[in-house]
C-alpha positions in Angstrom: 91.2 118.3 117.0 90.3 116.8 113.6 88.1 113.3 113.5 89.3 112.2 110.2 92.9 111.7 108.6 92.5 112.5 104.9 94.8 109.7 102.9 96.9 111.0 100.2 99.3 108.2 98.5 100.3 109.0 94.6 100.1 105.1 94.1 96.1 105.6 93.6 94.4 108.3 91.1 93.7 112.1 92.6 90.5 112.9 94.1 88.2 114.4 91.1 85.7 116.0 93.7 85.6 117.3 97.0 86.7 114.1 98.6 90.1 112.4 100.3 91.1 108.9 98.6 90.0 107.6 102.3 89.6 108.8 105.7 90.8 106.9 109.1 89.1 107.4 112.0 90.8 108.1 115.4 90.2 104.1 115.9 91.9 103.5 113.1 89.2 102.4 110.7 90.4 103.1 107.3 87.4 104.5 105.1 88.2 103.9 101.0 86.9 105.8 98.8 85.3 103.9 95.6 88.2 103.4 92.8 88.1 103.2 89.5 90.5 101.7 87.2 92.6 104.5 86.4 95.7 103.4 85.3 94.2 101.0 82.4 91.8 101.7 79.5 88.0 101.3 79.7 88.8 99.2 76.7 90.7 96.8 79.4 89.7 93.5 80.0 87.3 93.0 82.8 90.2 91.2 84.5 92.7 94.2 83.7 90.3 96.9 85.5 89.5 95.0 88.3 93.2 94.6 88.8 93.9 97.7 88.8 90.6 98.6 90.2 92.2 96.7 93.4 95.6 98.0 93.2 94.3 101.2 93.6 92.4 100.3 96.6 95.1 98.7 98.3 97.6 101.2 97.6 95.5 103.8 99.7 95.4 101.0 102.7 98.8 100.7 102.2 99.0 104.6 102.4 96.6 104.5 105.8 98.8 102.6 107.3 96.8 98.9 106.7 97.6 95.9 104.5 95.8 93.4 102.3 95.3 91.2 105.6 93.8 94.5 107.3 91.6 94.7 104.7 87.6 93.9 106.4 85.2 94.6 103.7 85.1 95.6 99.7 82.2 96.6 97.7 82.6 95.5 94.2 80.5 97.2 91.6 79.9 95.8 87.8 78.7 96.9 85.3 77.5 93.8 84.0 76.9 91.1 87.1 77.9 88.2 84.2 81.5 89.6 84.7 81.6 88.6 88.5 83.3 85.1 88.0 86.3 86.6 86.1 86.4 89.5 88.9 86.4 87.1 91.7 89.3 85.0 90.2 91.2 88.2 90.5 89.8 89.1 93.8 91.6 85.6 94.8 94.8 86.0 93.3 94.9 89.8 94.9 93.9 88.4 98.5 95.1 85.0 98.7 94.3 83.3 101.7 92.6 86.6 103.1 89.2 86.7 102.6 87.2 90.0 103.4 83.7 90.2 103.3 82.5 91.5 100.7 79.6 92.7 98.3 78.9 92.2 94.8 76.6 94.8 93.0 75.8 95.5 89.4 75.3 99.4 88.6 73.9 100.6 85.6 77.0 102.4 85.2 80.3 103.7 85.7 82.5 106.7 85.1 84.8 106.8 81.9 82.9 103.6 80.6 84.7 101.5 83.0 83.2 98.2 84.3 84.7 97.8 88.0 84.8 100.0 90.8 85.5 99.1 94.7 85.7 100.7 97.9 86.9 99.2 101.1 87.0 99.2 104.9 90.5 98.0 106.6 92.2 98.7 110.1 96.0 100.3 110.7 98.6 98.0 111.6 100.0 98.4 114.9 103.1 99.9 113.9 102.7 101.5 110.6 
């Protein structure tokens, strides 16, 4: 018996290392690996990068059997904490009335020169 079910979806970037886009535990928890805004350029605005990052995260959540309303926590990683307001605005657009727990952390750098990354924890929705 396998403890973890790996999630794979073409709606998000293929892993570039030895990891899964997400793993689902037997209790239905979806653990999404950190996602970069692959799909836009590193020169894109922070808002465009945040939107693409969250799109990648939510594509994986959906492939794992969840939805935007099943996201319990998101960790955002920013290379410049002064980008917080712009990223928060995009977060509000993406999640609407749903308000998952969240952490926003400044990091010294992200791969490929991106400015935003995110990981998440969600739950499978019954019937998916």
